[in-house]
PDBQT receptor file of N, H, CA, C and O in Angstrom, charges set to zero:
ATOM      1  N   MET A   1     113.187 149.121  73.128  1.00  0.00    +0.000 N 
ATOM      2  CA  MET A   1     112.308 149.439  72.030  1.00  0.00    +0.000 C 
ATOM      3  C   MET A   1     112.747 148.650  70.795  1.00  0.00    +0.000 C 
ATOM      4  O   MET A   1     113.934 148.376  70.615  1.00  0.00    +0.000 OA
ATOM      5  N   ASN A   2     111.788 148.290  69.953  1.00  0.00    +0.000 N 
ATOM      6  H   ASN A   2     110.824 148.512  70.099  1.00  0.00    +0.000 HD
ATOM      7  CA  ASN A   2     112.119 147.512  68.766  1.00  0.00    +0.000 C 
ATOM      8  C   ASN A   2     112.153 148.404  67.521  1.00  0.00    +0.000 C 
ATOM      9  O   ASN A   2     112.061 149.627  67.618  1.00  0.00    +0.000 OA
ATOM     10  N   ALA A   3     112.283 147.787  66.384  1.00  0.00    +0.000 N 
ATOM     11  H   ALA A   3     112.357 146.793  66.305  1.00  0.00    +0.000 HD
ATOM     12  CA  ALA A   3     112.406 148.530  65.135  1.00  0.00    +0.000 C 
ATOM     13  C   ALA A   3     111.166 149.362  64.817  1.00  0.00    +0.000 C 
ATOM     14  O   ALA A   3     111.274 150.373  64.124  1.00  0.00    +0.000 OA
ATOM     15  N   ALA A   4     110.001 148.964  65.302  1.00  0.00    +0.000 N 
ATOM     16  H   ALA A   4     109.913 148.142  65.864  1.00  0.00    +0.000 HD
ATOM     17  CA  ALA A   4     108.769 149.709  65.029  1.00  0.00    +0.000 C 
ATOM     18  C   ALA A   4     108.512 150.792  66.077  1.00  0.00    +0.000 C 
ATOM     19  O   ALA A   4     107.474 151.454  66.053  1.00  0.00    +0.000 OA
ATOM     20  N   ASN A   5     109.461 150.966  66.993  1.00  0.00    +0.000 N 
ATOM     21  H   ASN A   5     110.304 150.428  67.013  1.00  0.00    +0.000 HD
ATOM     22  CA  ASN A   5     109.350 151.957  68.063  1.00  0.00    +0.000 C 
ATOM     23  C   ASN A   5     108.177 151.702  68.995  1.00  0.00    +0.000 C 
ATOM     24  O   ASN A   5     107.573 152.649  69.500  1.00  0.00    +0.000 OA
ATOM     25  N   LEU A   6     107.851 150.454  69.229  1.00  0.00    +0.000 N 
ATOM     26  H   LEU A   6     108.342 149.685  68.819  1.00  0.00    +0.000 HD
ATOM     27  CA  LEU A   6     106.831 150.091  70.198  1.00  0.00    +0.000 C 
ATOM     28  C   LEU A   6     107.476 150.066  71.570  1.00  0.00    +0.000 C 
ATOM     29  O   LEU A   6     108.425 149.319  71.804  1.00  0.00    +0.000 OA
ATOM     30  N   ASN A   7     106.967 150.875  72.466  1.00  0.00    +0.000 N 
ATOM     31  H   ASN A   7     106.196 151.482  72.276  1.00  0.00    +0.000 HD
ATOM     32  CA  ASN A   7     107.526 151.006  73.803  1.00  0.00    +0.000 C 
ATOM     33  C   ASN A   7     106.520 150.444  74.805  1.00  0.00    +0.000 C 
ATOM     34  O   ASN A   7     105.428 150.991  74.961  1.00  0.00    +0.000 OA
ATOM     35  N   LEU A   8     106.882 149.360  75.483  1.00  0.00    +0.000 N 
ATOM     36  H   LEU A   8     107.769 148.916  75.357  1.00  0.00    +0.000 HD
ATOM     37  CA  LEU A   8     105.995 148.703  76.439  1.00  0.00    +0.000 C 
ATOM     38  C   LEU A   8     106.342 149.038  77.884  1.00  0.00    +0.000 C 
ATOM     39  O   LEU A   8     105.931 148.322  78.797  1.00  0.00    +0.000 OA
ATOM     40  N   SER A   9     107.082 150.103  78.103  1.00  0.00    +0.000 N 
ATOM     41  H   SER A   9     107.416 150.685  77.361  1.00  0.00    +0.000 HD
ATOM     42  CA  SER A   9     107.547 150.417  79.451  1.00  0.00    +0.000 C 
ATOM     43  C   SER A   9     106.477 151.029  80.343  1.00  0.00    +0.000 C 
ATOM     44  O   SER A   9     106.663 151.088  81.558  1.00  0.00    +0.000 OA
ATOM     45  N   SER A  10     105.354 151.490  79.776  1.00  0.00    +0.000 N 
ATOM     46  H   SER A  10     105.203 151.442  78.788  1.00  0.00    +0.000 HD
ATOM     47  CA  SER A  10     104.276 152.057  80.583  1.00  0.00    +0.000 C 
ATOM     48  C   SER A  10     102.951 151.918  79.834  1.00  0.00    +0.000 C 
ATOM     49  O   SER A  10     102.925 151.670  78.628  1.00  0.00    +0.000 OA
ATOM     50  N   TRP A  11     101.849 152.085  80.576  1.00  0.00    +0.000 N 
ATOM     51  H   TRP A  11     101.871 152.287  81.556  1.00  0.00    +0.000 HD
ATOM     52  CA  TRP A  11     100.523 152.051  79.931  1.00  0.00    +0.000 C 
ATOM     53  C   TRP A  11     100.425 153.157  78.894  1.00  0.00    +0.000 C 
ATOM     54  O   TRP A  11      99.902 152.934  77.802  1.00  0.00    +0.000 OA
ATOM     55  N   GLN A  12     100.914 154.337  79.214  1.00  0.00    +0.000 N 
ATOM     56  H   GLN A  12     101.339 154.519  80.101  1.00  0.00    +0.000 HD
ATOM     57  CA  GLN A  12     100.838 155.476  78.300  1.00  0.00    +0.000 C 
ATOM     58  C   GLN A  12     101.514 155.155  76.971  1.00  0.00    +0.000 C 
ATOM     59  O   GLN A  12     100.919 155.346  75.911  1.00  0.00    +0.000 OA
ATOM     60  N   THR A  13     102.751 154.671  77.023  1.00  0.00    +0.000 N 
ATOM     61  H   THR A  13     103.234 154.516  77.884  1.00  0.00    +0.000 HD
ATOM     62  CA  THR A  13     103.464 154.393  75.771  1.00  0.00    +0.000 C 
ATOM     63  C   THR A  13     102.876 153.197  75.040  1.00  0.00    +0.000 C 
ATOM     64  O   THR A  13     102.929 153.146  73.811  1.00  0.00    +0.000 OA
ATOM     65  N   LEU A  14     102.318 152.235  75.765  1.00  0.00    +0.000 N 
ATOM     66  H   LEU A  14     102.275 152.277  76.763  1.00  0.00    +0.000 HD
ATOM     67  CA  LEU A  14     101.658 151.090  75.110  1.00  0.00    +0.000 C 
ATOM     68  C   LEU A  14     100.513 151.577  74.234  1.00  0.00    +0.000 C 
ATOM     69  O   LEU A  14     100.366 151.139  73.093  1.00  0.00    +0.000 OA
ATOM     70  N   PHE A  15      99.702 152.486  74.771  1.00  0.00    +0.000 N 
ATOM     71  H   PHE A  15      99.821 152.842  75.698  1.00  0.00    +0.000 HD
ATOM     72  CA  PHE A  15      98.547 152.974  74.020  1.00  0.00    +0.000 C 
ATOM     73  C   PHE A  15      98.925 153.976  72.934  1.00  0.00    +0.000 C 
ATOM     74  O   PHE A  15      98.096 154.300  72.083  1.00  0.00    +0.000 OA
ATOM     75  N   GLU A  16     100.149 154.465  72.949  1.00  0.00    +0.000 N 
ATOM     76  H   GLU A  16     100.821 154.202  73.641  1.00  0.00    +0.000 HD
ATOM     77  CA  GLU A  16     100.614 155.325  71.863  1.00  0.00    +0.000 C 
ATOM     78  C   GLU A  16     100.889 154.501  70.608  1.00  0.00    +0.000 C 
ATOM     79  O   GLU A  16     100.873 155.038  69.500  1.00  0.00    +0.000 OA
ATOM     80  N   GLY A  17     101.140 153.206  70.771  1.00  0.00    +0.000 N 
ATOM     81  H   GLY A  17     101.152 152.770  71.671  1.00  0.00    +0.000 HD
ATOM     82  CA  GLY A  17     101.354 152.320  69.637  1.00  0.00    +0.000 C 
ATOM     83  C   GLY A  17     102.758 152.404  69.067  1.00  0.00    +0.000 C 
ATOM     84  O   GLY A  17     103.710 152.771  69.755  1.00  0.00    +0.000 OA
ATOM     85  N   SER A  18     102.860 152.055  67.795  1.00  0.00    +0.000 N 
ATOM     86  H   SER A  18     102.086 151.756  67.237  1.00  0.00    +0.000 HD
ATOM     87  CA  SER A  18     104.152 152.024  67.118  1.00  0.00    +0.000 C 
ATOM     88  C   SER A  18     104.066 152.827  65.831  1.00  0.00    +0.000 C 
ATOM     89  O   SER A  18     103.058 153.485  65.572  1.00  0.00    +0.000 OA
ATOM     90  N   VAL A  19     105.109 152.777  65.030  1.00  0.00    +0.000 N 
ATOM     91  H   VAL A  19     105.928 152.242  65.240  1.00  0.00    +0.000 HD
ATOM     92  CA  VAL A  19     105.078 153.474  63.740  1.00  0.00    +0.000 C 
ATOM     93  C   VAL A  19     104.004 152.878  62.829  1.00  0.00    +0.000 C 
ATOM     94  O   VAL A  19     103.617 153.496  61.838  1.00  0.00    +0.000 OA
ATOM     95  N   ASN A  20     103.529 151.692  63.160  1.00  0.00    +0.000 N 
ATOM     96  H   ASN A  20     103.844 151.190  63.965  1.00  0.00    +0.000 HD
ATOM     97  CA  ASN A  20     102.469 151.041  62.382  1.00  0.00    +0.000 C 
ATOM     98  C   ASN A  20     101.075 151.316  62.930  1.00  0.00    +0.000 C 
ATOM     99  O   ASN A  20     100.095 150.770  62.423  1.00  0.00    +0.000 OA
ATOM    100  N   GLY A  21     100.973 152.154  63.957  1.00  0.00    +0.000 N 
ATOM    101  H   GLY A  21     101.769 152.598  64.369  1.00  0.00    +0.000 HD
ATOM    102  CA  GLY A  21      99.681 152.504  64.533  1.00  0.00    +0.000 C 
ATOM    103  C   GLY A  21      99.429 151.827  65.859  1.00  0.00    +0.000 C 
ATOM    104  O   GLY A  21     100.348 151.329  66.510  1.00  0.00    +0.000 OA
ATOM    105  N   ALA A  22      98.162 151.820  66.249  1.00  0.00    +0.000 N 
ATOM    106  H   ALA A  22      97.416 152.225  65.721  1.00  0.00    +0.000 HD
ATOM    107  CA  ALA A  22      97.751 151.270  67.540  1.00  0.00    +0.000 C 
ATOM    108  C   ALA A  22      97.978 149.761  67.585  1.00  0.00    +0.000 C 
ATOM    109  O   ALA A  22      97.730 149.055  66.608  1.00  0.00    +0.000 OA
ATOM    110  N   VAL A  23      98.446 149.281  68.720  1.00  0.00    +0.000 N 
ATOM    111  H   VAL A  23      98.647 149.854  69.515  1.00  0.00    +0.000 HD
ATOM    112  CA  VAL A  23      98.609 147.838  68.925  1.00  0.00    +0.000 C 
ATOM    113  C   VAL A  23      97.640 147.330  69.983  1.00  0.00    +0.000 C 
ATOM    114  O   VAL A  23      97.363 146.133  70.062  1.00  0.00    +0.000 OA
ATOM    115  N   MET A  24      97.129 148.251  70.795  1.00  0.00    +0.000 N 
ATOM    116  H   MET A  24      97.354 149.223  70.731  1.00  0.00    +0.000 HD
ATOM    117  CA  MET A  24      96.178 147.906  71.845  1.00  0.00    +0.000 C 
ATOM    118  C   MET A  24      94.954 148.794  71.658  1.00  0.00    +0.000 C 
ATOM    119  O   MET A  24      95.056 150.020  71.684  1.00  0.00    +0.000 OA
ATOM    120  N   VAL A  25      93.801 148.166  71.471  1.00  0.00    +0.000 N 
ATOM    121  H   VAL A  25      93.718 147.170  71.450  1.00  0.00    +0.000 HD
ATOM    122  CA  VAL A  25      92.562 148.907  71.295  1.00  0.00    +0.000 C 
ATOM    123  C   VAL A  25      91.745 148.748  72.578  1.00  0.00    +0.000 C 
ATOM    124  O   VAL A  25      91.260 147.654  72.868  1.00  0.00    +0.000 OA
ATOM    125  N   PRO A  26      91.586 149.837  73.354  1.00  0.00    +0.000 N 
ATOM    126  CA  PRO A  26      90.858 149.737  74.615  1.00  0.00    +0.000 C 
ATOM    127  C   PRO A  26      89.451 149.167  74.429  1.00  0.00    +0.000 C 
ATOM    128  O   PRO A  26      88.712 149.580  73.535  1.00  0.00    +0.000 OA
ATOM    129  N   PHE A  27      89.104 148.225  75.278  1.00  0.00    +0.000 N 
ATOM    130  H   PHE A  27      89.705 147.890  76.004  1.00  0.00    +0.000 HD
ATOM    131  CA  PHE A  27      87.789 147.590  75.303  1.00  0.00    +0.000 C 
ATOM    132  C   PHE A  27      87.469 146.782  74.049  1.00  0.00    +0.000 C 
ATOM    133  O   PHE A  27      86.311 146.424  73.833  1.00  0.00    +0.000 OA
ATOM    134  N   ALA A  28      88.468 146.488  73.218  1.00  0.00    +0.000 N 
ATOM    135  H   ALA A  28      89.408 146.779  73.394  1.00  0.00    +0.000 HD
ATOM    136  CA  ALA A  28      88.266 145.688  72.012  1.00  0.00    +0.000 C 
ATOM    137  C   ALA A  28      89.455 144.756  71.801  1.00  0.00    +0.000 C 
ATOM    138  O   ALA A  28      90.199 144.911  70.833  1.00  0.00    +0.000 OA
ATOM    139  N   PRO A  29      89.641 143.786  72.703  1.00  0.00    +0.000 N 
ATOM    140  CA  PRO A  29      90.817 142.919  72.586  1.00  0.00    +0.000 C 
ATOM    141  C   PRO A  29      90.880 142.162  71.261  1.00  0.00    +0.000 C 
ATOM    142  O   PRO A  29      91.971 141.838  70.793  1.00  0.00    +0.000 OA
ATOM    143  N   GLU A  30      89.739 141.876  70.654  1.00  0.00    +0.000 N 
ATOM    144  H   GLU A  30      88.852 142.139  71.034  1.00  0.00    +0.000 HD
ATOM    145  CA  GLU A  30      89.744 141.165  69.377  1.00  0.00    +0.000 C 
ATOM    146  C   GLU A  30      90.356 141.997  68.256  1.00  0.00    +0.000 C 
ATOM    147  O   GLU A  30      90.717 141.454  67.212  1.00  0.00    +0.000 OA
ATOM    148  N   ASN A  31      90.477 143.301  68.456  1.00  0.00    +0.000 N 
ATOM    149  H   ASN A  31      90.183 143.742  69.304  1.00  0.00    +0.000 HD
ATOM    150  CA  ASN A  31      91.074 144.195  67.458  1.00  0.00    +0.000 C 
ATOM    151  C   ASN A  31      92.482 144.648  67.833  1.00  0.00    +0.000 C 
ATOM    152  O   ASN A  31      93.063 145.493  67.152  1.00  0.00    +0.000 OA
ATOM    153  N   SER A  32      93.028 144.099  68.896  1.00  0.00    +0.000 N 
ATOM    154  H   SER A  32      92.556 143.412  69.450  1.00  0.00    +0.000 HD
ATOM    155  CA  SER A  32      94.339 144.512  69.385  1.00  0.00    +0.000 C 
ATOM    156  C   SER A  32      95.423 143.556  68.891  1.00  0.00    +0.000 C 
ATOM    157  O   SER A  32      95.496 142.408  69.328  1.00  0.00    +0.000 OA
ATOM    158  N   SER A  33      96.256 144.037  67.983  1.00  0.00    +0.000 N 
ATOM    159  H   SER A  33      96.197 144.970  67.628  1.00  0.00    +0.000 HD
ATOM    160  CA  SER A  33      97.304 143.169  67.430  1.00  0.00    +0.000 C 
ATOM    161  C   SER A  33      98.267 142.704  68.512  1.00  0.00    +0.000 C 
ATOM    162  O   SER A  33      98.812 141.605  68.414  1.00  0.00    +0.000 OA
ATOM    163  N   PHE A  34      98.485 143.510  69.533  1.00  0.00    +0.000 N 
ATOM    164  H   PHE A  34      98.042 144.403  69.612  1.00  0.00    +0.000 HD
ATOM    165  CA  PHE A  34      99.351 143.115  70.643  1.00  0.00    +0.000 C 
ATOM    166  C   PHE A  34      98.865 141.794  71.234  1.00  0.00    +0.000 C 
ATOM    167  O   PHE A  34      99.662 140.884  71.461  1.00  0.00    +0.000 OA
ATOM    168  N   LEU A  35      97.579 141.688  71.480  1.00  0.00    +0.000 N 
ATOM    169  H   LEU A  35      96.931 142.428  71.295  1.00  0.00    +0.000 HD
ATOM    170  CA  LEU A  35      97.026 140.468  72.071  1.00  0.00    +0.000 C 
ATOM    171  C   LEU A  35      97.106 139.292  71.105  1.00  0.00    +0.000 C 
ATOM    172  O   LEU A  35      97.287 138.152  71.533  1.00  0.00    +0.000 OA
ATOM    173  N   GLN A  36      96.975 139.550  69.833  1.00  0.00    +0.000 N 
ATOM    174  H   GLN A  36      96.828 140.476  69.485  1.00  0.00    +0.000 HD
ATOM    175  CA  GLN A  36      97.074 138.477  68.839  1.00  0.00    +0.000 C 
ATOM    176  C   GLN A  36      98.483 137.892  68.807  1.00  0.00    +0.000 C 
ATOM    177  O   GLN A  36      98.649 136.695  68.574  1.00  0.00    +0.000 OA
ATOM    178  N   PHE A  37      99.493 138.717  69.037  1.00  0.00    +0.000 N 
ATOM    179  H   PHE A  37      99.358 139.690  69.226  1.00  0.00    +0.000 HD
ATOM    180  CA  PHE A  37     100.875 138.238  69.008  1.00  0.00    +0.000 C 
ATOM    181  C   PHE A  37     101.314 137.550  70.296  1.00  0.00    +0.000 C 
ATOM    182  O   PHE A  37     102.274 136.780  70.282  1.00  0.00    +0.000 OA
ATOM    183  N   ILE A  38     100.623 137.815  71.421  1.00  0.00    +0.000 N 
ATOM    184  H   ILE A  38      99.843 138.441  71.432  1.00  0.00    +0.000 HD
ATOM    185  CA  ILE A  38     100.984 137.115  72.658  1.00  0.00    +0.000 C 
ATOM    186  C   ILE A  38     100.129 135.874  72.891  1.00  0.00    +0.000 C 
ATOM    187  O   ILE A  38     100.445 135.059  73.758  1.00  0.00    +0.000 OA
ATOM    188  N   ASN A  39      99.053 135.725  72.129  1.00  0.00    +0.000 N 
ATOM    189  H   ASN A  39      98.797 136.387  71.425  1.00  0.00    +0.000 HD
ATOM    190  CA  ASN A  39      98.129 134.605  72.300  1.00  0.00    +0.000 C 
ATOM    191  C   ASN A  39      98.634 133.350  71.595  1.00  0.00    +0.000 C 
ATOM    192  O   ASN A  39      99.049 133.407  70.438  1.00  0.00    +0.000 OA
ATOM    193  N   THR A  40      98.598 132.220  72.294  1.00  0.00    +0.000 N 
ATOM    194  H   THR A  40      98.261 132.174  73.234  1.00  0.00    +0.000 HD
ATOM    195  CA  THR A  40      98.918 130.921  71.681  1.00  0.00    +0.000 C 
ATOM    196  C   THR A  40      97.793 129.925  71.914  1.00  0.00    +0.000 C 
ATOM    197  O   THR A  40      97.988 128.719  71.758  1.00  0.00    +0.000 OA
ATOM    198  N   TYR A  41      96.623 130.417  72.284  1.00  0.00    +0.000 N 
ATOM    199  H   TYR A  41      96.465 131.397  72.410  1.00  0.00    +0.000 HD
ATOM    200  CA  TYR A  41      95.475 129.569  72.611  1.00  0.00    +0.000 C 
ATOM    201  C   TYR A  41      94.336 129.849  71.636  1.00  0.00    +0.000 C 
ATOM    202  O   TYR A  41      93.735 130.923  71.677  1.00  0.00    +0.000 OA
ATOM    203  N   GLU A  42      94.034 128.886  70.756  1.00  0.00    +0.000 N 
ATOM    204  H   GLU A  42      94.522 128.014  70.723  1.00  0.00    +0.000 HD
ATOM    205  CA  GLU A  42      93.039 129.080  69.706  1.00  0.00    +0.000 C 
ATOM    206  C   GLU A  42      91.690 129.542  70.222  1.00  0.00    +0.000 C 
ATOM    207  O   GLU A  42      91.023 130.351  69.577  1.00  0.00    +0.000 OA
ATOM    208  N   ASP A  43      91.279 129.036  71.385  1.00  0.00    +0.000 N 
ATOM    209  H   ASP A  43      91.821 128.379  71.909  1.00  0.00    +0.000 HD
ATOM    210  CA  ASP A  43      89.964 129.406  71.904  1.00  0.00    +0.000 C 
ATOM    211  C   ASP A  43      89.916 130.837  72.454  1.00  0.00    +0.000 C 
ATOM    212  O   ASP A  43      88.834 131.334  72.770  1.00  0.00    +0.000 OA
ATOM    213  N   LEU A  44      91.055 131.498  72.572  1.00  0.00    +0.000 N 
ATOM    214  H   LEU A  44      91.933 131.095  72.316  1.00  0.00    +0.000 HD
ATOM    215  CA  LEU A  44      91.081 132.876  73.064  1.00  0.00    +0.000 C 
ATOM    216  C   LEU A  44      91.104 133.904  71.939  1.00  0.00    +0.000 C 
ATOM    217  O   LEU A  44      91.105 135.108  72.198  1.00  0.00    +0.000 OA
ATOM    218  N   GLY A  45      91.124 133.440  70.694  1.00  0.00    +0.000 N 
ATOM    219  H   GLY A  45      91.123 132.463  70.483  1.00  0.00    +0.000 HD
ATOM    220  CA  GLY A  45      91.085 134.373  69.577  1.00  0.00    +0.000 C 
ATOM    221  C   GLY A  45      92.192 134.139  68.572  1.00  0.00    +0.000 C 
ATOM    222  O   GLY A  45      92.818 133.080  68.531  1.00  0.00    +0.000 OA
ATOM    223  N   ILE A  46      92.410 135.153  67.770  1.00  0.00    +0.000 N 
ATOM    224  H   ILE A  46      91.902 136.013  67.803  1.00  0.00    +0.000 HD
ATOM    225  CA  ILE A  46      93.393 135.091  66.688  1.00  0.00    +0.000 C 
ATOM    226  C   ILE A  46      94.801 134.910  67.245  1.00  0.00    +0.000 C 
ATOM    227  O   ILE A  46      95.169 135.502  68.259  1.00  0.00    +0.000 OA
ATOM    228  N   ILE A  47      95.574 134.078  66.556  1.00  0.00    +0.000 N 
ATOM    229  H   ILE A  47      95.275 133.597  65.732  1.00  0.00    +0.000 HD
ATOM    230  CA  ILE A  47      96.988 133.879  66.892  1.00  0.00    +0.000 C 
ATOM    231  C   ILE A  47      97.803 134.405  65.718  1.00  0.00    +0.000 C 
ATOM    232  O   ILE A  47      97.679 133.910  64.598  1.00  0.00    +0.000 OA
ATOM    233  N   ALA A  48      98.635 135.405  65.976  1.00  0.00    +0.000 N 
ATOM    234  H   ALA A  48      98.736 135.807  66.886  1.00  0.00    +0.000 HD
ATOM    235  CA  ALA A  48      99.480 135.972  64.930  1.00  0.00    +0.000 C 
ATOM    236  C   ALA A  48     100.893 135.423  65.081  1.00  0.00    +0.000 C 
ATOM    237  O   ALA A  48     101.334 135.131  66.192  1.00  0.00    +0.000 OA
ATOM    238  N   GLU A  49     101.587 135.285  63.987  1.00  0.00    +0.000 N 
ATOM    239  H   GLU A  49     101.229 135.522  63.084  1.00  0.00    +0.000 HD
ATOM    240  CA  GLU A  49     102.957 134.785  63.975  1.00  0.00    +0.000 C 
ATOM    241  C   GLU A  49     103.920 135.917  63.669  1.00  0.00    +0.000 C 
ATOM    242  O   GLU A  49     103.579 136.787  62.867  1.00  0.00    +0.000 OA
ATOM    243  N   PRO A  50     105.074 135.954  64.248  1.00  0.00    +0.000 N 
ATOM    244  CA  PRO A  50     105.565 135.033  65.267  1.00  0.00    +0.000 C 
ATOM    245  C   PRO A  50     104.975 135.405  66.616  1.00  0.00    +0.000 C 
ATOM    246  O   PRO A  50     104.780 136.584  66.912  1.00  0.00    +0.000 OA
ATOM    247  N   THR A  51     104.690 134.400  67.429  1.00  0.00    +0.000 N 
ATOM    248  H   THR A  51     104.848 133.443  67.188  1.00  0.00    +0.000 HD
ATOM    249  CA  THR A  51     104.155 134.691  68.750  1.00  0.00    +0.000 C 
ATOM    250  C   THR A  51     105.267 135.241  69.638  1.00  0.00    +0.000 C 
ATOM    251  O   THR A  51     106.439 134.898  69.488  1.00  0.00    +0.000 OA
ATOM    252  N   MET A  52     104.867 136.088  70.550  1.00  0.00    +0.000 N 
ATOM    253  H   MET A  52     103.914 136.366  70.672  1.00  0.00    +0.000 HD
ATOM    254  CA  MET A  52     105.803 136.728  71.464  1.00  0.00    +0.000 C 
ATOM    255  C   MET A  52     105.784 135.996  72.804  1.00  0.00    +0.000 C 
ATOM    256  O   MET A  52     104.749 135.463  73.203  1.00  0.00    +0.000 OA
ATOM    257  N   PRO A  53     106.875 135.968  73.472  1.00  0.00    +0.000 N 
ATOM    258  CA  PRO A  53     108.175 136.500  73.059  1.00  0.00    +0.000 C 
ATOM    259  C   PRO A  53     108.847 135.584  72.042  1.00  0.00    +0.000 C 
ATOM    260  O   PRO A  53     108.823 134.361  72.179  1.00  0.00    +0.000 OA
ATOM    261  N   VAL A  54     109.438 136.185  71.033  1.00  0.00    +0.000 N 
ATOM    262  H   VAL A  54     109.456 137.178  70.922  1.00  0.00    +0.000 HD
ATOM    263  CA  VAL A  54     110.117 135.425  69.986  1.00  0.00    +0.000 C 
ATOM    264  C   VAL A  54     111.232 134.600  70.622  1.00  0.00    +0.000 C 
ATOM    265  O   VAL A  54     112.036 135.117  71.397  1.00  0.00    +0.000 OA
ATOM    266  N   ASN A  55     111.268 133.329  70.289  1.00  0.00    +0.000 N 
ATOM    267  H   ASN A  55     110.614 132.909  69.660  1.00  0.00    +0.000 HD
ATOM    268  CA  ASN A  55     112.270 132.389  70.798  1.00  0.00    +0.000 C 
ATOM    269  C   ASN A  55     112.255 132.267  72.322  1.00  0.00    +0.000 C 
ATOM    270  O   ASN A  55     113.247 131.863  72.928  1.00  0.00    +0.000 OA
ATOM    271  N   GLY A  56     111.134 132.618  72.930  1.00  0.00    +0.000 N 
ATOM    272  H   GLY A  56     110.328 132.946  72.438  1.00  0.00    +0.000 HD
ATOM    273  CA  GLY A  56     111.013 132.518  74.380  1.00  0.00    +0.000 C 
ATOM    274  C   GLY A  56     109.834 131.636  74.754  1.00  0.00    +0.000 C 
ATOM    275  O   GLY A  56     109.116 131.137  73.888  1.00  0.00    +0.000 OA
ATOM    276  N   THR A  57     109.647 131.454  76.023  1.00  0.00    +0.000 N 
ATOM    277  H   THR A  57     110.230 131.859  76.727  1.00  0.00    +0.000 HD
ATOM    278  CA  THR A  57     108.538 130.655  76.527  1.00  0.00    +0.000 C 
ATOM    279  C   THR A  57     107.243 131.435  76.344  1.00  0.00    +0.000 C 
ATOM    280  O   THR A  57     107.144 132.583  76.778  1.00  0.00    +0.000 OA
ATOM    281  N   PRO A  58     106.244 130.819  75.704  1.00  0.00    +0.000 N 
ATOM    282  CA  PRO A  58     104.959 131.509  75.520  1.00  0.00    +0.000 C 
ATOM    283  C   PRO A  58     104.337 131.867  76.869  1.00  0.00    +0.000 C 
ATOM    284  O   PRO A  58     104.585 131.210  77.880  1.00  0.00    +0.000 OA
ATOM    285  N   LEU A  59     103.531 132.917  76.860  1.00  0.00    +0.000 N 
ATOM    286  H   LEU A  59     103.330 133.452  76.039  1.00  0.00    +0.000 HD
ATOM    287  CA  LEU A  59     102.825 133.307  78.073  1.00  0.00    +0.000 C 
ATOM    288  C   LEU A  59     101.836 132.218  78.464  1.00  0.00    +0.000 C 
ATOM    289  O   LEU A  59     101.332 131.482  77.616  1.00  0.00    +0.000 OA
ATOM    290  N   THR A  60     101.573 132.128  79.740  1.00  0.00    +0.000 N 
ATOM    291  H   THR A  60     101.982 132.726  80.429  1.00  0.00    +0.000 HD
ATOM    292  CA  THR A  60     100.575 131.169  80.207  1.00  0.00    +0.000 C 
ATOM    293  C   THR A  60      99.186 131.675  79.835  1.00  0.00    +0.000 C 
ATOM    294  O   THR A  60      99.006 132.848  79.508  1.00  0.00    +0.000 OA
ATOM    295  N   ARG A  61      98.226 130.790  79.889  1.00  0.00    +0.000 N 
ATOM    296  H   ARG A  61      98.373 129.838  80.155  1.00  0.00    +0.000 HD
ATOM    297  CA  ARG A  61      96.846 131.169  79.616  1.00  0.00    +0.000 C 
ATOM    298  C   ARG A  61      96.407 132.299  80.559  1.00  0.00    +0.000 C 
ATOM    299  O   ARG A  61      95.751 133.248  80.132  1.00  0.00    +0.000 OA
ATOM    300  N   ASP A  62      96.772 132.189  81.836  1.00  0.00    +0.000 N 
ATOM    301  H   ASP A  62      97.305 131.418  82.183  1.00  0.00    +0.000 HD
ATOM    302  CA  ASP A  62      96.400 133.222  82.800  1.00  0.00    +0.000 C 
ATOM    303  C   ASP A  62      97.034 134.567  82.447  1.00  0.00    +0.000 C 
ATOM    304  O   ASP A  62      96.396 135.608  82.607  1.00  0.00    +0.000 OA
ATOM    305  N   GLU A  63      98.257 134.561  81.978  1.00  0.00    +0.000 N 
ATOM    306  H   GLU A  63      98.775 133.716  81.847  1.00  0.00    +0.000 HD
ATOM    307  CA  GLU A  63      98.923 135.805  81.594  1.00  0.00    +0.000 C 
ATOM    308  C   GLU A  63      98.250 136.440  80.385  1.00  0.00    +0.000 C 
ATOM    309  O   GLU A  63      98.073 137.658  80.337  1.00  0.00    +0.000 OA
ATOM    310  N   VAL A  64      97.872 135.617  79.405  1.00  0.00    +0.000 N 
ATOM    311  H   VAL A  64      98.015 134.628  79.444  1.00  0.00    +0.000 HD
ATOM    312  CA  VAL A  64      97.168 136.132  78.233  1.00  0.00    +0.000 C 
ATOM    313  C   VAL A  64      95.818 136.714  78.654  1.00  0.00    +0.000 C 
ATOM    314  O   VAL A  64      95.434 137.792  78.202  1.00  0.00    +0.000 OA
ATOM    315  N   MET A  65      95.107 136.001  79.513  1.00  0.00    +0.000 N 
ATOM    316  H   MET A  65      95.419 135.125  79.880  1.00  0.00    +0.000 HD
ATOM    317  CA  MET A  65      93.801 136.481  79.982  1.00  0.00    +0.000 C 
ATOM    318  C   MET A  65      93.946 137.777  80.774  1.00  0.00    +0.000 C 
ATOM    319  O   MET A  65      93.089 138.654  80.671  1.00  0.00    +0.000 OA
ATOM    320  N   LEU A  66      94.990 137.914  81.547  1.00  0.00    +0.000 N 
ATOM    321  H   LEU A  66      95.687 137.201  81.631  1.00  0.00    +0.000 HD
ATOM    322  CA  LEU A  66      95.223 139.134  82.301  1.00  0.00    +0.000 C 
ATOM    323  C   LEU A  66      95.405 140.323  81.348  1.00  0.00    +0.000 C 
ATOM    324  O   LEU A  66      94.851 141.399  81.574  1.00  0.00    +0.000 OA
ATOM    325  N   MET A  67      96.173 140.118  80.299  1.00  0.00    +0.000 N 
ATOM    326  H   MET A  67      96.623 139.244  80.116  1.00  0.00    +0.000 HD
ATOM    327  CA  MET A  67      96.392 141.196  79.329  1.00  0.00    +0.000 C 
ATOM    328  C   MET A  67      95.106 141.494  78.556  1.00  0.00    +0.000 C 
ATOM    329  O   MET A  67      94.811 142.646  78.240  1.00  0.00    +0.000 OA
ATOM    330  N   LYS A  68      94.357 140.452  78.261  1.00  0.00    +0.000 N 
ATOM    331  H   LYS A  68      94.597 139.516  78.518  1.00  0.00    +0.000 HD
ATOM    332  CA  LYS A  68      93.094 140.635  77.536  1.00  0.00    +0.000 C 
ATOM    333  C   LYS A  68      92.126 141.428  78.375  1.00  0.00    +0.000 C 
ATOM    334  O   LYS A  68      91.004 141.690  77.942  1.00  0.00    +0.000 OA
TER     335      LYS A  68
């Protein structure tokens, strides 16, 4: 878990969000900050900085699409 208490260990905890609120909005990927932080492809939507994983290899396009 990180400083914002975002827990990605299960679907249930993912949808509970963090101390900053929801990070995944069901059926609205364009409003999901989680997807904005894992996206590195301009044509797939907003790219938020820093992209995740921090200091790691960015997710592939297929991985981003799977999460979307």
